[in-house]
GULO-728346 format. One record per atom (N, C-alpha, C, O): residue number from 1; atom name; x, y, z negated. Coordinates in pm, 1 decimal. Each point is the difference from the previous one (the first is absolute). Layout:
 pos site     east    north       up
 NUM   CA        X        Y        Z
...
***
This chain:
 pos site     east    north       up
   1    N    531.6  11392.9   -362.7
   1   CA     18.9   -117.5      6.7
   1    C    -49.5    -68.4   -128.5
   1    O     34.3     26.3   -115.3
   2    N   -146.7   -145.9    170.0
   2   CA    -42.1    -32.5   -139.4
   2    C    111.0   -172.5     68.0
   2    O     58.1    -61.1    -89.6
   3    N    -50.4     33.0    163.9
   3   CA     79.7   -126.3     -3.6
   3    C    135.8     17.2   -111.7
   3    O     38.0    -84.9    -80.6
   4    N     28.1    241.4    107.6
   4   CA    147.0    -11.6    -99.8
   4    C    -95.9    -28.4   -139.6
   4    O     -3.2   -107.4    -60.1
   5    N    -57.3    203.7     31.5
   5   CA    -29.3     43.3   -176.5
   5    C    -58.4   -135.9     -9.3
   5    O    -44.7      6.2   -114.5
   6    N     13.5   -129.1    158.8
   6   CA    -23.8   -133.5    -12.6
   6    C     98.7    -99.3      5.6
   6    O     -2.9   -110.0    -55.1
   7    N    107.0    166.9    139.5
   7   CA    151.8    -57.2    -49.1
   7    C     52.2     50.3   -114.8
   7    O     62.6    -87.1    -60.4
   8    N    -63.3    237.2    -17.3
   8   CA    124.2     75.4    -64.7
   8    C   -102.4   -115.9   -147.0
   8    O     46.4    -70.9    -89.3
   9    N   -180.0     99.4    124.5
   9   CA    -68.0    -53.4   -148.3
   9    C     28.7   -170.5    -26.6
   9    O     19.3    -60.4   -105.5
  10    N    -25.4     11.8    247.6
  10   CA     41.9   -148.2    -38.2
  10    C    108.5    -33.1     22.9
  10    O     28.1    -99.6     66.5
  11    N     51.8    175.9   -116.6
  11   CA    184.6      4.2     10.7
  11    C     16.0     25.8   -175.6
  11    O     67.9    -63.1    -81.1
  12    N   -149.1    168.4     63.2
  12   CA     16.5     28.1   -166.7
  12    C    -44.6   -142.5    -99.3
  12    O     58.0    -33.1   -103.4
  13    N   -176.1    -38.2    166.8
  13   CA    -95.2    -45.4    -89.7
  13    C    137.8   -159.5     22.3
  13    O     41.0    -47.3   -106.0
  14    N      9.8    -11.6    230.7
  14   CA     52.5    -75.6     -1.3
  14    C    157.4     51.3    -65.5
  14    O     82.4    -79.5    -45.3
  15    N    -68.6    187.7     50.2
  15   CA    111.0     33.7   -110.0
  15    C     18.4    -28.4   -172.8
  15    O     86.1    -52.0    -70.9
  16    N   -258.3    137.6     43.2
  16   CA    -12.7    -48.0   -115.6
  16    C      0.6   -124.7    -60.2
  16    O     30.6    -35.6   -113.8
  17    N    -77.2    -35.0    228.8
  17   CA     -2.9   -150.8    -70.3
  17    C    133.9    -73.6    -18.0
  17    O     11.6   -115.4    -41.3
  18    N     74.8    187.4     73.2
  18   CA    116.1    -69.0      4.4
  18    C     90.1     -2.0   -184.2
  18    O     90.2    -73.0    -41.1
  19    N   -157.2    172.8    -20.3
  19   CA     77.1     52.0   -144.4
  19    C    -98.6    -90.1    -33.8
  19    O   -111.4    -29.4     43.5
  20    N    213.0    -20.7   -170.3
  20   CA   -108.7    -78.8    -93.1
  20    C   -128.3     97.1   -106.1
  20    O     10.8    108.2    -57.6
  21    N    -96.3   -180.4     65.2
  21   CA    -75.9     29.6    -84.1
  21    C     33.3     17.7   -157.6
  21    O     61.9    -87.8    -60.2
  22    N   -110.4    216.9     -8.7
  22   CA     36.6    -31.9   -159.9
  22    C    -96.2      6.8    -97.1
  22    O    -45.1    100.7    -54.5
  23    N     12.6   -234.4     34.3
  23   CA    -69.3    -44.1   -111.7
  23    C     54.4     16.8   -139.4
  23    O    118.9     11.8    -29.6
  24    N   -267.1    -12.8    -87.2
  24   CA     57.2     -5.8   -138.3
  24    C     55.9   -165.3    -23.0
  24    O    -38.5   -100.7     59.4
  25    N    132.0    112.2   -156.4
  25   CA     31.2   -143.2    -11.1
  25    C    -40.4     -7.9   -125.2
  25    O     70.8     36.1    -94.1
  26    N   -227.5   -100.0     77.3
  26   CA    -37.0    -48.3   -136.2
  26    C     79.8    -83.1    -78.1
  26    O     73.8    -81.3     55.5
  27    N    -78.1     89.7   -163.7
  27   CA    119.2    -54.5    -95.9
  27    C    -98.9    -67.8    -78.7
  27    O   -110.3     54.7      2.1
  28    N    123.3   -196.9    -95.8
  28   CA   -102.9    -59.5    -82.6
  28    C     89.3     37.3   -122.3
  28    O    114.9    -44.0     -3.4
  29    N   -165.2    128.4   -104.0
  29   CA     93.3    -15.3    -82.0
  29    C      5.5    -64.6   -169.2
  29    O     -2.6     99.3    -72.7
  30    N      6.8   -182.5     16.6
  30   CA    -36.8   -137.2   -117.5
  30    C     44.9     61.7   -115.8
  30    O    114.1     45.8      5.8
  31    N   -168.4    -34.7    -97.5
  31   CA     90.4     -0.8   -145.3
  31    C    -23.0    -70.9    -77.3
  31    O    -93.3    -30.8    -74.1
  32    N    207.4     -1.2     99.7
  32   CA     26.1   -142.2   -156.8
  32    C    -39.8     57.4   -141.9
  32    O    -84.0    -48.4    -75.9
  33    N    143.2    135.3     60.1
  33   CA    -16.6     79.2    -96.2
  33    C   -142.1     82.9    -59.8
  33    O     -4.2     15.9   -122.0
  34    N    -86.7     25.6    187.3
  34   CA   -119.9     81.4     29.1
  34    C    -98.5    -76.3     36.3
  34    O   -115.9     31.8    -26.5
  35    N    143.5   -133.1     86.3
  35   CA   -140.1   -141.5     25.3
  35    C    -45.9     66.2    108.7
  35    O   -121.9      5.8    -16.0
  36    N    161.1     66.0    153.0
  36   CA   -114.0     -8.5     99.9
  36    C     88.6      7.2    123.2
  36    O    122.8      9.3     -3.0
  37    N   -188.6    -14.1     96.9
  37   CA     30.7     54.4    144.0
  37    C    -69.4    142.7     46.9
  37    O    -88.7     53.8    -66.2
  38    N    142.6      0.7    191.6
  38   CA    -26.2     66.1    104.7
  38    C     66.4     20.3     86.6
  38    O    120.8    -23.8      2.3
  39    N   -199.2     81.8    104.9
  39   CA     65.1     21.6    157.5
  39    C     37.3    159.2      5.7
  39    O    -82.6     73.6    -54.1
  40    N    215.3     -1.7    122.8
  40   CA     33.4     80.9    -72.3
  40    C     12.9     17.3    183.7
  40    O     -7.2    -92.4     81.0
  41    N     24.0    212.8    -56.4
  41   CA     40.1     99.4    172.6
  41    C    158.3     -1.7    -22.1
  41    O     65.3     98.0     35.7
  42    N    -12.6   -191.6    -85.3
  42   CA    169.3      5.3    -26.3
  42    C     37.5    -51.6   -104.9
  42    O    -94.4    -43.7    -65.8
  43    N    238.2     23.0      0.1
  43   CA     35.2    -70.5    -70.7
  43    C    -54.5    151.6   -170.8
  43    O      0.9    122.8     -8.7
  44    N    -43.6   -259.4   -101.6
  44   CA    -15.3    182.5    -78.6
  44    C     54.3    -25.4   -118.1
  44    O      0.7   -107.8    -59.4
  45    N     70.6    266.8      7.8
  45   CA    114.4      0.4    -78.0
  45    C    -65.1    -20.9   -141.4
  45    O   -103.3     63.2    -22.0
  46    N    137.8   -120.3    -46.1
  46   CA    -33.2    -58.9   -154.5
  46    C     96.9     57.3    -81.5
  46    O    121.4     -6.5     19.4
  47    N   -196.8     81.8   -141.6
  47   CA     40.0     15.3   -126.7
  47    C    -58.2    -25.8   -106.5
  47    O   -122.6      0.6     10.7
  48    N    163.9    -24.1   -114.3
  48   CA    -36.5    -30.4   -145.1
  48    C     47.1    113.6    -87.9
  48    O    109.3     55.9      8.7
  49    N   -212.8    -27.2   -100.4
  49   CA    -11.9     89.8    -97.2
  49    C    -36.3    -43.2   -172.4
  49    O   -101.8    -65.4    -22.5
  50    N    170.3     97.3    -63.5
  50   CA    -20.7    -35.4   -105.3
  50    C    -90.4    183.7    -75.8
  50    O     48.2    109.8    -27.6
  51    N   -173.9   -160.3     22.5
  51   CA    -58.5    140.3   -108.6
  51    C     57.1    -70.5   -138.2
  51    O     14.8   -118.2    -31.1
  52    N      8.4    230.2    -31.4
  52   CA     16.2    -28.6   -140.8
  52    C   -161.4     75.8    -73.0
  52    O    -47.9    110.6     25.2
  53    N      4.0   -200.6   -104.1
  53   CA   -125.6     17.4    -66.6
  53    C     29.8      5.7   -130.5
  53    O    122.3     10.3     -9.4
  54    N   -176.8    -11.9   -102.3
  54   CA     -4.4     44.9   -130.8
  54    C      1.0   -221.6    -18.9
  54    O     82.4    -57.7    -71.0
  55    N   -160.2      5.2    129.1
  55   CA     17.9   -190.5      1.0
  55    C     57.5    -13.5     53.2
  55    O     -8.2   -118.3     32.8
  56    N    118.4    185.9     37.7
  56   CA     99.2   -109.2    123.0
  56    C    -20.9     67.5    123.6
  56    O    -83.2     87.2     25.1
  57    N    189.5   -150.4     66.6
  57   CA    -18.5     60.4    116.7
  57    C   -141.7    -89.4     56.3
  57    O    -44.7   -113.3    -18.4
  58    N     14.8    203.6     76.9
  58   CA    -82.7    -29.4    122.0
  58    C     95.4    -17.6    138.9
  58    O    113.3     47.6      5.8
  59    N   -176.1   -123.5    105.8
  59   CA    120.0    -35.0    126.3
  59    C   -102.8     35.6    107.0
  59    O   -114.9    -44.1      3.6
  60    N    173.4    134.4     88.3
  60   CA    -35.0     70.4    163.5
  60    C    107.7    -56.9     66.5
  60    O    121.0     22.7     -3.6
  61    N   -221.0   -136.6     93.0
  61   CA     57.2    -16.8    133.3
  61    C    -86.0      3.8    109.8
  61    O   -106.3    -59.7     17.3
  62    N    174.7    149.1     64.8
  62   CA     -9.7     17.0    145.1
  62    C     23.7    -56.9    101.1
  62    O    108.5    -58.2      0.1
  63    N   -182.8     49.1    112.3
  63   CA     31.5    -58.2    121.7
  63    C    -25.0    138.0    125.0
  63    O   -118.5     33.3     -2.2
  64    N    163.8     11.9     58.7
  64   CA     13.6    105.8     95.6
  64    C     75.3     34.4    101.3
  64    O    122.9      1.4      6.6
  65    N   -211.8     30.2     82.7
  65   CA     53.1     14.9    166.7
  65    C    -82.4    179.3     14.2
  65    O   -113.5     43.0    -20.0
  66    N    228.8     10.5     59.2
  66   CA    -57.5    121.1     84.1
  66    C      8.3    -17.7    160.4
  66    O     87.9    -50.7     69.6
  67    N   -224.6    117.4    -32.5
  67   CA     54.9     35.2    180.7
  67    C    -53.1    152.5     19.7
  67    O    -47.0     78.2    -82.7
  68    N     67.4    -66.5    199.0
  68   CA    -29.4    151.5     54.8
  68    C    -69.3     87.6   -101.7
  68    O     48.7     94.3    -62.3
  69    N   -169.6   -142.5     57.1
  69   CA   -120.5     74.2    -85.2
  69    C    -57.9    -68.0   -110.1
  69    O   -120.9     13.7    -18.2
  70    N    190.6    -87.8    -61.6
  70   CA    -70.2   -105.5    -34.0
  70    C     71.9    -76.2   -123.4
  70    O    122.1    -14.9      5.7
  71    N   -213.9    -46.6   -146.9
  71   CA    107.2    -84.8    -65.9
  71    C    -72.7    -71.0    -22.1
  71    O   -113.4     37.2    -29.9
  72    N    150.9   -185.7     35.4
  72   CA    -33.2    -79.0    -34.1
  72    C     34.3   -129.5   -106.2
  72    O     83.4    -89.0     16.6
  73    N   -167.4    107.3   -120.0
  73   CA     71.3    -46.4   -169.7
  73    C    -65.1    -85.8   -113.4
  73    O    -94.6     44.4    -65.1
  74    N    132.9   -133.6     49.2
  74   CA    -20.5   -107.5   -126.0
  74    C     75.7     48.2    -85.1
  74    O    119.3     26.0     15.8
  75    N   -214.1     -3.9   -157.1
  75   CA     28.1     36.7   -161.4
  75    C    -25.6   -124.7    -54.6
  75    O    -86.4    -82.8     28.6
  76    N    177.0     82.0   -113.8
  76   CA    -50.7   -184.5   -129.6
  76    C     28.2     93.0    -88.6
  76    O    107.4     56.7     19.9
  77    N   -167.8    -22.5   -110.6
  77   CA    -29.7     91.3   -148.6
  77    C     34.3   -152.9   -119.8
  77    O    -81.6    -80.0     45.6
  78    N    120.2     40.0   -109.1
  78   CA     15.0    -71.9   -117.0
  78    C     20.8     85.7   -117.8
  78    O     91.9     78.5    -23.3
  79    N   -215.5   -115.2    -59.9
  79   CA      4.3    102.3   -163.3
  79    C    123.1    -80.8    -38.9
  79    O     54.9    -92.3     60.2
  80    N    -17.5    166.7   -208.8
  80   CA    131.4    -31.5    -54.2
  80    C    -71.7    -95.4   -132.7
  80    O    -98.0     36.9    -64.6
  81    N    150.2   -126.7     50.0
  81   CA     18.0   -162.7    -24.9
  81    C   -102.8     53.1   -138.2
  81    O   -117.9    -34.8     -5.7
  82    N    171.8    108.3    -83.8
  82   CA   -115.1     17.3    -95.2
  82    C   -140.1     69.8     -8.6
  82    O    -67.8     14.9   -101.7
  83    N     31.6     34.4    260.6
  83   CA    -96.3     65.2      1.8
  83    C   -172.0    -71.5    -41.4
  83    O    -16.8   -119.2     26.0
  84    N    -77.9    184.2    -76.7
  84   CA    -99.0    -82.7    -55.7
  84    C    -34.9    -42.6    139.5
  84    O     68.4     46.1     91.4
  85    N   -192.0   -150.0    -56.9
  85   CA    -45.8     -9.9    107.3
  85    C   -107.3     71.0    -16.7
  85    O    -58.0     29.9   -104.4
  86    N     16.5     14.8    294.2
  86   CA   -176.8     46.6     27.3
  86    C    -32.6    -57.9     67.5
  86    O     60.3    -84.2     66.6
  87    N   -206.0    126.5    -66.1
  87   CA    -74.1    -81.9     88.6
  87    C     61.4     26.8    139.5
  87    O     83.2     84.9     32.2
  88    N   -148.3   -183.4     45.8
  88   CA     78.0     79.4    140.2
  88    C   -101.7    115.0     84.2
  88    O     31.8     56.5    104.7
  89    N   -139.0    -41.6   -166.6
  89   CA    -64.0    117.2     38.3
  89    C     83.6     95.2    -31.7
  89    O     58.7     63.5     87.6
  90    N    -41.7    -40.4   -217.2
  90   CA     39.3     91.6    -60.1
  90    C    154.5     47.7     31.0
  90    O     46.1    112.6    -19.0
  91    N     19.3   -224.0     70.1
  91   CA    142.9     27.9     88.3
  91    C    -32.5     30.3    142.1
  91    O     88.3     38.4     76.6
  92    N   -222.3    -55.7    -35.1
  92   CA    -18.8     40.8    146.6
  92    C    -20.9    155.5    -10.5
  92    O     62.7     80.7     68.7
  93    N   -140.3    -53.6   -145.2
  93   CA    -56.6    128.9    -52.1
  93    C    135.6    161.2     34.2
  93    O     -1.4    103.7     66.3
  94    N    132.5   -200.2   -192.8
  94   CA    113.8     60.6    -10.3
  94    C     69.9     30.5     92.6
  94    O     65.2    102.8     18.4
  95    N    -78.9   -206.5     52.9
  95   CA     80.7      5.9    139.8
  95    C    -43.5     74.8     88.2
  95    O     84.2     74.7     49.8
  96    N   -197.4    -66.9     -8.1
  96   CA    -75.3     30.6    129.7
  96    C      5.1    170.1    -45.3
  96    O     11.6     81.8     91.2
  97    N    -19.5    -39.7   -216.4
  97   CA     23.0    137.7    -34.4
  97    C    150.9      6.3     43.5
  97    O     25.1     49.7    109.9
  98    N     56.4    -87.2   -172.8
  98   CA    145.9     48.6     -5.1
  98    C     31.7     13.3    182.2
  98    O     77.4     72.5     62.5
  99    N   -169.4   -170.5    -20.7
  99   CA     21.4     -3.8    177.2
  99    C      9.9    119.9     14.6
  99    O    110.0     42.8     35.0
 100    N   -210.1     42.2    -54.6
 100   CA    -75.2     82.5     69.2
 100    C    124.3    140.0    -71.4
 100    O     46.1     89.5     70.8
 101    N    -20.9   -103.8   -195.9
 101   CA     68.4    113.7    -99.8
 101    C    167.9    -10.3     78.7
 101    O     81.1     92.0     10.0
 102    N    -64.6   -253.4     43.9
 102   CA    188.4     40.7     43.8
 102    C    -62.5     49.8    104.9
 102    O     67.0    -74.1     72.0
 103    N   -156.1    150.3     30.3
 103   CA     42.7     77.3    175.1
 103    C    -58.1    125.2    -68.8
 103    O     30.0     94.7     72.7
 104    N   -133.2    -29.6   -232.0
 104   CA    -12.3     72.4     -2.5
 104    C   -178.9     23.8     82.8
 104    O    -52.5    108.1     26.6
 105    N      9.8   -211.1     -9.2
 105   CA    -68.0      5.8    135.7
 105    C   -168.7    -18.9    -96.3
 105    O    -13.5     32.6   -117.9
 106    N    -46.2    -64.6    165.3
 106   CA   -132.1    -67.8    -48.5
 106    C    -53.4    -88.2    105.3
 106    O      6.9     30.8    119.0
 107    N    -96.5   -214.7   -190.2
 107   CA   -103.5    -61.6     54.5
 107    C    -56.6     60.9    109.3
 107    O    -57.9    107.2    -17.5
 108    N     64.4   -159.9    136.3
 108   CA    -53.1     36.6    113.8
 108    C   -144.5    -95.5     16.1
 108    O   -101.2     21.7     66.7
 109    N    143.3   -154.4   -171.9
 109   CA   -117.1   -111.2     36.2
 109    C    102.2   -135.5    -93.3
 109    O    116.1    -35.8    -20.1
 110    N   -203.6     14.7      0.1
 110   CA     42.7   -123.3    -31.1
 110    C    -89.9   -151.5    -25.4
 110    O   -113.9     33.6    -32.4
 111    N    125.0   -182.1     35.7
 111   CA   -105.0   -101.3     33.9
 111    C     98.7   -138.9     -3.4
 111    O     86.4    -37.3     79.4
 112    N   -147.8    -36.5   -233.8
 112   CA     30.5   -118.5    -24.4
 112    C     27.7    -85.0     98.2
 112    O    -86.8     13.6     86.1
 113    N    192.8   -124.4    -44.9
 113   CA     24.2    -72.9    102.8
 113    C      7.4   -138.1     -8.1
 113    O     29.1    -28.1   -116.2
 114    N    -43.0    -84.6    192.5
 114   CA     62.7   -120.8    -95.4
 114    C    145.1    -24.5     14.7
 114    O     70.2     15.7     99.8
 115    N    -45.9    -47.7   -191.2
 115   CA    134.1    -43.3    -19.2
 115    C     23.7   -181.3    -56.9
 115    O    -86.9    -86.7     -9.3
 116    N    232.3     76.8    -20.1
 116   CA     86.1   -138.8    -21.8
 116    C   -152.3    -57.5    -99.0
 116    O    -83.1     87.5    -24.2
 117    N     60.9   -203.4    -17.3
 117   CA    -41.4    -17.3   -115.1
 117    C     84.9     22.4   -126.7
 117    O    122.8     -6.4     -5.8
 118    N   -207.2     33.4    -93.5
 118   CA    107.4    112.9   -125.8
 118    C     36.5    113.8     11.6
 118    O     51.1     64.1    -91.8
 119    N    -78.9     -6.1    247.0
 119   CA     39.4    136.6     -7.1
 119    C   -122.6     83.6    -28.9
 119    O   -114.4    -40.9     20.0
 120    N    138.9    139.0    -59.5
 120   CA   -121.5    120.6     64.9
 120    C     91.4    130.7     75.8
 120    O    112.6     43.2    -25.0
 121    N   -223.1      0.1    135.7
 121   CA     60.1    101.1    140.8
 121    C    -96.5     83.9      0.9
 121    O   -120.4    -11.8    -22.8
 122    N    209.6    129.0     62.0
 122   CA   -107.5    108.8     -3.2
 122    C    134.8     99.9    153.6
 122    O    118.4     18.9     27.9
 123    N   -273.1     12.1     21.9
 123   CA     83.5     44.0    131.5
 123    C    -55.5    194.9     38.9
 123    O   -105.4     42.2     47.7
 124    N    193.5     10.5    -80.6
 124   CA    -14.7    136.3     -7.9
 124    C     67.5     77.8    107.2
 124    O     83.9    -63.3     64.1
 125    N   -105.6    204.2    -27.1
 125   CA     56.9    133.3    116.1
 125    C      3.5    113.7    -96.9
 125    O    -96.5     38.0    -66.4
 126    N    250.5     26.7     64.0
 126   CA     13.4    114.6   -107.4
 126    C    104.3     96.9     41.2
 126    O    119.5    -22.1     20.0
 127    N   -187.0    136.4    -10.5
 127   CA     71.9    103.5     93.4
 127    C    136.5     25.7    -45.9
 127    O     26.0    -21.6   -118.3
 128    N     70.0     67.9    202.8
 128   CA    152.2    -31.4    -74.7
 128    C     35.8    117.7    110.4
 128    O     31.5     -9.2    118.6
 129    N    -54.8    161.0   -233.6
 129   CA     22.1    115.0     79.7
 129    C    126.6    -10.8     52.5
 129    O     57.9   -105.9    -24.0
 130    N      9.5    202.0    100.2
 130   CA    -44.0     77.1     88.3
 130    C   -121.8    -45.4    113.5
 130    O    -88.6     70.5     48.4
 131    N    113.1   -185.7    -30.1
 131   CA    -46.6    -17.1    196.6
 131    C    -44.3   -163.3    -39.1
 131    O    -92.3     -3.7     81.5
 132    N     89.3   -114.6   -136.1
 132   CA     31.4   -119.3    -56.4
 132    C   -126.5    -70.5    -53.9
 132    O    -63.9     58.4    -87.5
 133    N     24.4   -172.6    129.8
 133   CA    -50.0    -64.4    -64.9
 133    C     35.6   -197.9    -41.4
 133    O     13.1    -92.2     80.4
 134    N     -8.1     89.8   -208.0
 134   CA     47.3    -95.4    -43.4
 134    C   -148.2   -129.8    -64.4
 134    O    -84.0      6.3    -89.8
 135    N    119.9   -110.2    195.9
 135   CA    -81.4    -95.1    -17.1
 135    C     68.9   -104.8   -130.6
 135    O    112.7    -36.7    -33.2
 136    N   -213.8     22.0     -1.0
 136   CA     57.0   -104.0   -105.9
 136    C    -85.3   -155.3     -5.6
 136    O   -121.7    -15.3     10.2
 137    N    212.2    -76.7    -26.9
 137   CA   -114.4   -115.8    -89.2
 137    C     99.8    -51.0   -115.3
 137    O    108.1    -56.6     16.4
 138    N   -179.2     95.0   -152.2
 138   CA     38.4    -40.0   -130.6
 138    C    -78.9   -158.2    -61.9
 138    O   -115.4    -37.3    -21.3
 139    N    224.8    -10.0     12.1
 139   CA     13.5   -166.0    -44.5
 139    C     10.7    -19.0    -92.3
 139    O    122.7     -2.5     -9.0
 140    N   -178.2    -26.4   -132.4
 140   CA      6.2    -52.3    -97.4
 140    C     21.3   -136.4    -12.5
 140    O    -72.5    -77.3     62.6
 141    N    173.6     30.5   -144.1
 141   CA     31.1   -113.1      1.4
 141    C     24.8    -49.1   -186.4
 141    O    118.0      1.7    -35.0
 142    N   -194.7    -31.3    -45.8
 142   CA     82.6    -43.5   -125.8
 142    C     15.3    151.6    -30.4
 142    O    -82.5     74.2     53.2
 143    N    190.7    -12.3   -142.6
 143   CA     -2.1    146.4    -12.4
 143    C    100.2      0.0    118.6
 143    O    -13.4    122.4     -0.3
 144    N     92.3   -142.2     91.1
 144   CA     68.5     32.7     97.2
 144    C    -79.1    135.5    136.5
 144    O    -83.4    -62.1     65.9
 145    N     88.9    161.8    -33.8
 145   CA    -79.7     44.8    126.1
 145    C     99.2     41.6     83.7
 145    O    111.5     42.6    -29.9
 146    N   -182.4    -65.0    184.0
 146   CA     91.2     18.0    106.9
 146    C    -72.7     85.2     69.9
 146    O   -118.8     -8.3    -31.4
 147    N    140.7     86.4    113.0
 147   CA     15.2     79.1     87.5
 147    C     39.0     11.0    152.4
 147    O    115.0     24.8     36.4
 148    N   -230.2    -47.0     56.7
 148   CA      9.6    -23.8     79.0
 148    C     24.1    130.9     96.3
 148    O    -93.3     -9.3     79.7
 149    N    152.6    101.2    -52.1
 149   CA    -19.5    154.5     64.1
 149    C     58.8     -7.2    127.2
 149    O     86.9    -64.8     58.3
 150    N   -176.2    166.3    -34.4
 150   CA     26.5     18.2    198.2
 150    C    -41.6    157.1     13.3
 150    O   -113.4     40.5    -25.7
 151    N    209.2     33.4     64.7
 151   CA     -6.5    193.7    -40.9
 151    C     -4.3     -4.4    159.4
 151    O     57.4    -81.3     72.4
 152    N   -133.6    180.7    -37.4
 152   CA     -7.1     63.6    133.2
 152    C    -74.6    102.7      3.0
 152    O    -66.1     48.3    -91.9
 153    N     79.1     -5.6    225.5
 153   CA    -63.6    164.0     24.2
 153    C   -179.2    -86.7    -31.1
 153    O    -38.5   -116.7     -7.2
 154    N    -10.6    218.9     -0.7
 154   CA   -180.8    -20.6     18.6
 154    C    -74.2    -58.1     87.5
 154    O    -87.4    -81.4    -30.0
 155    N    119.6    123.7    166.8
 155   CA    -44.9    -92.5    117.2
 155    C     64.0   -127.6     43.5
 155    O    -24.2    -46.4    111.4
 156    N    132.6    -31.8   -223.8
 156   CA     63.1    -96.7     25.4
 156    C    -95.9   -111.8    -97.4
 156    O     40.8   -110.4     36.2
 157    N   -119.9     94.9   -113.9
 157   CA     -6.6    -65.8   -119.5
 157    C    -23.2    -98.7     74.7
 157    O     85.1    -87.2    -17.3
 158    N   -207.1     44.6    137.7
 158   CA     23.0    -77.7      4.5
 158    C     54.1    -89.8    134.7
 158    O    -64.2    -81.3     66.5
 159    N    206.6    125.9    -50.4
 159   CA    108.3    -49.9     94.5
 159    C     28.1   -129.3    -16.3
 159    O      0.4    -60.7   -107.1
 160    N     30.0      6.4    243.5
 160   CA    -12.9   -188.3    -45.8
 160    C    120.6    -35.8   -101.1
 160    O      7.1    -87.0    -86.8
 161    N     93.1    193.3    132.6
 161   CA    100.0    -20.5   -105.0
 161    C     21.7    -25.8   -125.6
 161    O     55.3    -96.7    -52.5
 162    N   -117.5    219.4     -6.0
 162   CA    -72.3     -0.8   -142.4
 162    C    -61.7   -106.4    -12.9
 162    O     72.9    -70.6    -69.7
 163    N   -197.1     -4.2    103.8
 163   CA   -107.2    -78.6    -30.5
 163    C     93.2   -115.3     43.9
 163    O    -11.9   -100.8    -69.7
 164    N     71.3     96.0    136.0
 164   CA    105.4   -164.8     34.4
 164    C     70.6    -25.2   -176.1
 164    O      1.9   -102.1    -68.8
 165    N     58.4    265.7     34.8
 165   CA     88.5    -54.6   -109.0
 165    C    -93.6    -12.2   -133.0
 165    O     25.0    -84.0    -86.5
 166    N   -136.4    175.9     76.9
 166   CA    -91.7    -23.9   -132.0
 166    C    -66.3   -108.1      1.0
 166    O    -44.5    -39.5   -107.8
 167    N     12.1    -61.3    266.1
 167   CA    -42.4   -133.8     -5.2
 167    C    103.2   -102.7    -58.7
 167    O    -38.9    -90.1    -74.4
 168    N    139.2    101.3    100.5
 168   CA    129.8    -85.5    -14.3
 168    C     14.1    -40.3   -149.2
 168    O     30.3   -116.6    -25.4
 169    N    -55.6    229.3   -101.1
 169   CA     38.3    -37.8    -85.7
 169    C    -59.2   -116.8    -86.8
 169    O   -121.2     -4.9    -21.1
 170    N    203.0    -83.8    -26.1
 170   CA    -40.3   -134.3    -90.2
 170    C     69.3    -53.7    -97.7
 170    O    116.4    -35.0     19.4
 171    N   -176.7     20.3   -138.3
 171   CA     55.6    -16.8   -108.2
 171    C     36.7   -100.8     -2.3
 171    O    -90.3    -77.1     32.4
 172    N    218.2      7.5    -63.4
 172   CA     30.6   -123.6      2.7
 172    C     13.0    -33.2   -169.0
 172    O     -4.5     69.1   -101.9
 173    N     22.9   -214.2    132.1
 173   CA     -5.6   -100.3   -144.9
 173    C    102.6     19.9    -73.2
 173    O    115.7      9.4     41.0
 174    N   -161.5     -0.1   -179.7
 174   CA    142.7     28.9    -82.6
 174    C     77.2   -117.5    -36.9
 174    O    106.2     12.5    -61.0
***
């Protein structure tokens, strides 16, 4: 009875169309303290941690949204007030190596990318055992470091949600 199958299939489609579609609610987060903006797939959780160093406290600020199998995170690191200035290239190397060691992983690739005036940016992918990859944009402005991080399964490195998040990061004027 083909007409009964068609009727059942059409009825099922009509029934499904009455339910609201579930979509991610993207939220723009603007940090007046860290001077950046980014879009997250939901409201980010905000944390600030003072990290004691011999020269004073370094400050770690993060905005994070967790979804099913992904982490979307922007981290802003401010050095202690008494820290001697470093060249942007030296800061970049130090923070790039720190990104890899954070996950006990290895750098899969890295390349320089265009950044806002006065900033240096590099993108890299790091393995994050046991089964994740972390995509980082490391941005250096003055002595501050910003990490835009998308943590995902390896087969989702090019997912539209991750690309949207990474592309949305912008430094704001101080």
